[in-house]
C-alpha positions as CSV (number, residue, x, y, z in Angstrom):
1,M,66.1,127.8,19.2
2,T,63.7,127.0,16.8
3,P,65.3,128.1,13.9
4,V,68.5,125.7,14.6
5,M,66.2,122.6,15.3
6,I,64.0,123.3,11.9
7,L,67.8,123.2,10.1
8,T,68.9,120.6,11.6
9,M,65.8,118.6,10.6
10,V,66.2,119.3,6.8
11,V,70.1,118.7,6.8
12,C,69.2,115.2,8.0
13,F,66.4,114.9,5.7
14,A,69.1,115.6,2.7
15,L,71.4,113.4,4.5
16,T,68.3,110.4,4.3
17,I,68.9,110.6,8.0
18,S,66.0,108.6,9.1
19,V,62.6,110.9,10.0
20,A,62.3,109.7,13.8
21,V,66.5,110.1,14.2
22,S,66.1,113.4,12.2
23,I,63.4,114.9,14.3
24,G,65.2,113.3,17.3
25,L,68.5,115.3,16.7
26,A,66.9,118.3,16.0
27,S,65.1,118.6,19.4
28,V,68.2,117.2,21.4
29,L,70.3,120.2,19.4
30,G,67.2,122.3,20.6
31,I,67.8,121.6,24.4
32,Q,71.3,122.3,24.0
33,V,71.1,125.3,22.8
34,S,67.9,126.9,25.0
35,N,70.6,125.5,28.1
36,A,67.3,123.5,29.5
37,N,67.8,120.8,31.5
38,M,68.0,117.3,29.3
39,L,66.0,115.6,31.4
40,I,63.1,117.2,29.3
41,S,63.5,114.6,26.5
42,V,63.3,111.7,29.0
43,K,60.0,113.1,30.2
44,E,58.3,114.4,27.2
45,M,59.0,111.5,25.2
46,F,57.6,108.6,27.9
47,N,54.9,111.2,28.1
48,A,54.1,110.9,24.3
49,I,53.8,107.8,24.4
50,N,52.4,107.2,27.6
51,K,48.5,107.6,26.6
52,F,46.1,104.6,26.5
53,P,44.5,104.8,22.9
54,L,48.3,104.3,21.9
55,A,47.8,101.0,22.8
56,A,45.8,100.2,19.7
57,I,48.5,100.8,17.3
58,P,50.7,97.1,18.2
59,F,47.7,95.6,18.1
60,F,45.9,96.4,15.0
61,I,49.6,95.7,13.3
62,L,49.6,92.4,14.6
63,A,46.1,91.7,13.9
64,G,47.1,92.5,9.6
65,N,50.0,90.1,10.3
66,L,47.9,87.6,11.6
67,M,45.5,88.0,8.7
68,E,47.7,87.5,6.5
69,A,49.5,84.4,7.8
70,G,46.2,83.2,8.7
71,G,44.7,83.1,5.3
72,I,42.2,85.7,6.0
73,S,43.7,87.9,3.2
74,R,43.9,85.2,0.5
75,R,39.8,84.9,1.8
76,L,38.8,88.3,1.4
77,V,40.3,88.6,-2.0
78,E,38.1,85.6,-3.4
79,F,35.4,87.1,-2.0
80,A,36.6,90.8,-3.6
81,K,36.7,88.6,-6.6
82,S,33.7,87.1,-6.6
83,L,31.5,90.3,-6.5
84,V,33.4,92.5,-9.4
85,G,36.2,90.4,-10.8
86,G,33.6,89.5,-13.7
87,V,34.1,92.3,-15.7
88,Q,36.8,93.8,-17.7
89,G,39.4,95.0,-15.2
90,G,37.9,93.3,-12.2
91,L,41.4,92.3,-10.7
92,P,42.2,95.5,-10.6
93,M,39.0,96.6,-8.7
94,T,39.3,93.5,-6.4
95,C,42.5,95.0,-5.4
96,V,40.6,98.4,-4.3
97,L,38.0,96.1,-2.6
98,T,39.8,93.8,-1.1
99,C,42.1,96.8,0.4
100,M,39.0,98.7,1.5
101,I,37.5,95.2,3.7
102,F,41.0,95.0,4.7
103,A,41.8,98.2,6.1
104,A,38.0,98.0,8.5
105,V,40.9,96.0,10.5
106,S,44.1,96.1,10.0
107,G,44.4,99.8,10.4
108,S,47.3,100.4,8.8
109,S,48.2,100.9,4.7
110,V,52.0,99.3,4.7
111,A,50.3,95.7,6.3
112,T,47.5,95.9,3.5
113,T,50.3,96.5,0.9
114,F,52.4,93.8,2.0
115,A,49.0,91.5,3.2
116,I,46.8,92.2,-0.3
117,G,49.7,92.4,-2.7
118,A,51.9,89.9,-1.9
119,I,48.7,88.0,-3.9
120,L,46.8,90.6,-5.7
121,I,50.4,92.2,-7.5
122,P,51.7,88.1,-8.9
123,A,48.0,88.3,-10.2
124,L,47.5,91.3,-12.0
125,I,50.8,91.2,-13.9
126,K,50.1,87.0,-14.7
127,H,47.1,88.9,-16.5
128,G,48.9,91.0,-18.6
129,Y,49.0,94.4,-16.3
130,P,52.3,95.9,-16.4
131,T,54.1,95.0,-13.4
132,T,54.9,98.8,-12.2
133,W,51.0,99.8,-12.9
134,A,49.9,96.7,-10.4
135,A,52.4,97.9,-7.7
136,S,51.0,101.6,-8.6
137,L,47.7,100.2,-7.9
138,Q,48.4,98.2,-4.7
139,A,50.4,101.4,-3.1
140,T,47.4,103.6,-3.5
141,S,44.6,100.8,-2.6
142,A,46.4,100.5,0.3
143,E,46.3,104.0,1.4
144,L,42.2,103.2,2.5
145,G,44.2,101.5,5.4
146,V,44.3,105.0,7.0
147,I,40.9,106.2,6.1
148,I,38.7,103.8,6.5
149,P,38.7,103.1,9.6
150,P,39.9,101.5,12.3
151,S,42.8,104.2,11.5
152,I,46.1,104.7,13.0
153,P,46.4,107.8,11.8
154,L,42.9,108.9,13.2
155,I,43.9,107.6,16.5
156,L,47.1,109.9,16.9
157,Y,44.8,112.8,15.2
158,G,42.4,112.3,18.0
159,V,45.0,111.8,20.6
160,S,46.7,114.9,19.6
161,A,44.5,116.9,19.1
162,E,42.1,116.0,21.6
163,V,39.2,114.8,19.5
164,S,36.8,112.0,19.9
165,I,38.3,108.8,18.4
166,G,34.8,107.5,18.1
167,E,33.7,110.6,16.2
168,L,36.4,110.6,14.0
169,F,36.2,106.4,13.2
170,I,32.4,107.0,12.1
171,A,33.4,110.2,9.8
172,G,36.1,107.9,8.0
173,F,33.5,106.1,6.7
174,G,32.2,108.9,3.9
175,P,35.5,110.2,2.0
176,G,36.9,105.9,2.7
177,L,33.9,104.9,0.2
178,L,34.6,108.0,-2.0
179,I,38.4,107.2,-2.6
180,S,37.1,104.1,-3.0
181,L,34.5,104.2,-5.9
182,C,36.5,106.9,-7.4
183,L,39.9,104.3,-7.9
184,M,37.3,101.9,-9.0
185,L,36.1,104.0,-11.4
186,F,39.2,104.9,-12.6
187,V,40.7,101.2,-13.0
188,W,37.4,100.1,-15.4
189,V,37.8,103.2,-17.6
190,Y,41.8,102.8,-17.8
191,C,41.2,98.9,-19.0
192,K,38.5,99.7,-21.1
193,F,40.9,102.1,-23.3
194,K,43.6,100.0,-22.7
195,G,42.4,96.7,-23.3
196,L,43.4,95.1,-20.7
197,G,41.3,92.6,-18.4
198,K,39.2,90.9,-20.5
199,N,39.6,87.9,-19.1
200,D,40.0,89.0,-15.6
201,G,36.7,86.2,-14.4
202,D,38.9,83.5,-15.2
203,G,38.8,81.1,-12.1
204,R,36.3,83.2,-10.5
205,L,34.3,81.3,-7.6
206,G,30.3,82.3,-7.9
207,V,29.1,84.8,-4.9
208,F,27.5,82.1,-2.3
209,A,31.1,79.9,-2.6
210,A,33.1,82.7,-2.1
211,T,31.0,84.0,0.7
212,R,31.0,81.1,2.3
213,Q,34.7,80.1,2.2
214,A,35.0,84.1,3.5
215,G,32.8,83.9,6.4
216,W,34.7,84.1,8.9
217,A,37.0,86.3,7.6
218,L,34.2,88.7,7.1
219,L,32.9,88.2,10.2
220,M,35.7,89.9,11.4
221,P,35.0,93.7,10.7
222,V,31.7,93.6,11.8
223,I,32.3,92.2,15.2
224,I,35.9,95.2,15.1
225,L,32.9,97.7,14.0
226,G,30.0,96.8,15.2
227,G,31.5,96.6,19.1
228,I,33.0,99.9,18.6
229,Y,29.9,101.6,17.1
230,G,27.9,99.8,19.2
231,G,29.8,100.9,22.6
232,V,30.5,97.0,23.5
233,F,34.1,98.4,23.3
234,T,36.4,100.8,22.6
235,P,38.6,101.3,19.6
236,T,41.4,100.6,21.6
237,E,39.8,97.3,22.9
238,A,38.6,97.1,19.3
239,S,42.3,96.0,18.5
240,A,43.0,93.4,21.2
241,V,39.7,91.7,20.0
242,A,40.9,92.2,16.6
243,V,44.2,89.9,17.3
244,F,41.8,87.4,19.7
245,Y,40.0,86.9,16.4
246,A,42.8,86.8,13.8
247,L,44.5,84.4,16.2
248,L,41.3,81.8,16.8
249,V,40.8,81.8,13.1
250,G,43.8,81.4,11.4
251,L,44.4,78.5,14.4
252,V,41.4,76.9,15.1
253,V,39.1,77.7,12.0
254,Y,41.4,77.5,9.3
255,R,44.1,76.4,10.6
256,E,46.7,78.3,8.5
257,I,48.8,79.3,11.4
258,R,51.4,77.0,12.9
259,P,52.8,77.4,16.6
260,A,55.8,77.7,14.9
261,Q,55.0,80.7,12.6
262,L,54.0,82.9,15.8
263,V,57.0,84.0,16.5
264,E,57.8,85.1,13.2
265,V,54.5,86.8,13.2
266,L,55.0,88.2,17.0
267,K,58.7,89.5,15.4
268,K,57.7,91.2,12.8
269,S,54.7,93.3,14.7
270,V,57.2,94.0,17.5
271,I,59.5,95.8,14.9
272,S,56.7,97.9,13.5
273,S,55.2,99.0,16.1
274,S,58.6,100.0,17.6
275,V,59.4,102.0,14.7
276,I,55.9,103.9,15.3
277,M,56.1,104.3,18.7
278,F,60.0,105.8,18.2
279,I,58.9,108.3,15.7
280,I,55.9,109.2,18.0
281,A,58.4,109.7,21.5
282,N,60.5,111.8,19.2
283,A,58.1,113.9,17.0
284,G,56.0,115.1,21.0
285,L,59.5,116.5,21.9
286,F,59.9,117.8,19.0
287,A,56.5,119.3,19.4
288,F,56.9,119.8,23.4
289,L,59.8,122.2,22.1
290,I,58.0,124.1,19.3
291,T,54.8,124.9,21.5
292,R,57.3,126.2,24.4
293,A,58.9,128.3,22.1
294,G,55.5,129.7,20.8
295,V,55.8,128.7,17.5
296,P,52.3,127.3,17.5
297,E,50.3,130.6,18.0
298,A,52.8,133.0,16.3
299,I,51.4,130.4,13.1
300,G,47.9,130.3,14.0
301,H,47.9,134.3,14.1
302,W,50.3,134.6,10.7
303,L,47.3,132.3,9.1
304,E,44.8,134.8,10.3
305,Q,46.1,137.5,8.9
306,V,46.7,135.8,5.6
307,L,44.5,133.3,4.7
308,Q,41.2,135.4,5.9
309,S,38.2,132.9,4.9
310,P,38.0,129.0,5.5
311,A,37.9,128.3,2.2
312,W,41.6,130.0,1.5
313,F,42.7,128.5,4.8
314,L,41.9,124.9,3.6
315,L,43.5,125.6,0.3
316,G,46.8,126.7,2.0
317,V,46.9,124.1,4.5
318,N,46.4,121.5,2.0
319,A,48.9,122.5,-0.2
320,A,51.1,123.1,2.6
321,L,50.2,119.4,4.3
322,F,51.2,117.9,0.5
323,L,54.3,119.3,0.3
324,I,55.1,118.3,4.3
325,G,53.7,115.0,3.5
326,M,55.8,114.2,0.3
327,F,59.0,114.5,3.0
328,I,57.9,113.9,6.8
329,E,56.7,110.0,7.6
330,T,52.6,110.6,8.4
331,S,52.5,109.7,12.2
332,A,55.4,112.4,12.7
333,A,54.0,115.4,10.8
334,I,50.1,114.5,12.2
335,I,51.5,114.3,16.1
336,V,54.0,117.5,15.5
337,L,51.2,119.7,13.4
338,A,47.7,118.8,14.7
339,P,48.4,120.7,18.1
340,I,49.3,123.5,15.7
341,L,47.1,123.8,13.0
342,A,43.5,122.0,14.8
343,P,43.2,124.9,16.9
344,V,43.3,127.3,14.2
345,A,40.9,125.5,11.9
346,V,38.5,125.9,15.1
347,H,38.7,129.3,14.4
348,F,37.6,129.6,11.1
349,G,34.8,127.7,12.3
350,I,35.9,124.3,10.8
351,D,34.9,121.0,12.4
352,P,38.2,119.5,14.2
353,V,36.8,116.6,12.9
354,H,36.4,117.1,9.8
355,F,39.3,118.9,9.5
356,G,41.5,115.6,11.4
357,L,40.0,113.8,7.9
358,I,41.6,116.3,5.8
359,M,44.6,116.2,7.7
360,V,44.9,112.4,7.2
361,V,44.1,111.9,3.6
362,N,46.1,114.6,2.7
363,L,48.7,113.5,4.2
364,A,47.5,109.4,3.6
365,L,49.2,111.0,0.0
366,G,52.7,111.1,1.0
367,M,52.7,106.9,1.5
368,I,52.0,107.6,-2.3
369,T,54.3,109.8,-3.5
370,P,58.2,110.3,-4.0
371,P,60.8,110.0,-2.3
372,F,59.5,108.8,1.2
373,G,56.3,106.6,0.4
374,V,56.1,104.2,2.8
375,N,53.5,102.8,0.6
376,L,55.6,103.0,-2.5
377,F,58.7,101.0,-0.6
378,A,56.4,98.3,0.8
379,A,54.8,97.8,-3.3
380,C,58.1,97.8,-5.0
381,T,59.2,95.1,-2.2
382,V,56.3,92.8,-3.3
383,A,57.0,93.6,-7.2
384,R,60.5,93.3,-7.3
385,I,61.5,97.0,-8.8
386,S,62.9,99.5,-7.9
387,L,61.1,102.9,-7.1
388,D,61.9,105.4,-10.2
389,R,60.1,103.1,-12.8
390,M,56.6,103.3,-10.9
391,I,56.4,107.1,-11.2
392,K,54.8,107.0,-14.8
393,D,52.5,104.8,-13.8
394,L,51.6,106.6,-10.5
395,I,50.9,110.3,-11.7
396,P,47.3,108.9,-12.5
397,F,47.0,107.6,-9.2
398,V,47.9,110.7,-7.4
399,L,45.6,112.9,-9.4
400,V,42.3,110.7,-8.5
401,I,43.1,111.1,-4.9
402,L,43.5,114.7,-4.9
403,A,40.5,115.2,-6.9
404,C,38.6,113.4,-3.9
405,L,40.7,115.0,-1.1
406,M,39.5,118.5,-3.0
407,V,35.6,117.1,-2.3
408,I,36.4,115.5,0.9
409,T,38.1,119.9,2.2
410,Y,34.8,121.9,0.4
411,V,31.9,119.4,1.0
412,P,32.0,118.9,4.6
413,S,28.8,117.0,4.9
414,L,30.7,113.7,3.5
415,S,32.3,113.8,6.5
416,L,30.3,115.1,8.9
417,T,26.6,113.6,8.1
418,L,26.7,110.0,9.3
419,R,28.6,111.1,12.4
420,D,25.5,113.7,13.1
421,L,23.2,110.8,12.4
422,V,24.8,108.6,14.9
423,Y,25.8,111.3,17.7
424,A,22.1,112.8,17.1
425,R,20.8,110.2,19.3
């Protein structure tokens, strides 16, 4: 059964059939080969999405779209520009910083790419930055949307591996800040070397004026994250609060959302949510079938025998996840692989929260690597360029994230220190 499923999935990928449909077809064929009852497919697909924490996904997506329509995104850009826009290379640094702030509410890298990229990619091009470089920067910066909490992939890992989502969120701050700082340092050095960005401060608001203008927007991550860590509401409930706050600010305070726009915002959010849920349902069925076939246990024993130390295990897992992330959508990869790899990581003495951050950061690289990087497609759409033109400029950004991944992998205190401080109370 398992060889048939894997072969079918690989062939479907080669034929550029969508990830969700590929996994679903492979699962259906697996059921047929094993002569099992087809009712299993309905039951397991329903079980895969019948989890309360997953309710956060459509709400965070809706919140991100409301932030874009309600002017919150634009004000966050002006605030970030007031902080770092005055130096050479300040505009690309603004892109990184804005994506970090926006990610603290949206939880989605694709939403971040569209919301921030629609503002900053044209601005970067206007200031003389190459279009392909601007698109590569935006796609990479938006990756913070799946690392800085709240994060949809972290929610999926927590559900799949039965790990506390609150602990994962707290642990995500260290890696997210590391990647943000490294990206800002890289773009600053790049601009110095290339002589770009000398006029990035033109039209920049003062810090006080920008803060006053973005006050309501900046309050949003404070309310969401403060409520989660203060125990006022759960991460799932926080997603609903984010929607209510974004709607209130966009309609009443900034008055940039017209009631007629809500239909389009809701439509876009429903489509995005449906795609993710369809992937989760099919991946849940696939994971059930390979688990029943004993694949996770077999892989676990094989890894224990071949990779006999935690360091080698992490290196091998990172290499495998990097390749997998290039071809399989992040959500599907997490749901399928987390139940397989997390128990093996625990066997090697690796904290499951730390391992979750490694998985999410690594698979997030798949969002900015061809051929199926969703952030790349989003950035290409905004910049109106083809994917092949971005590759040359994209490579240095991928190398920066890979270097950060190695630090996150082998310095667990980066992820766990804050978690241990909070939960030691």
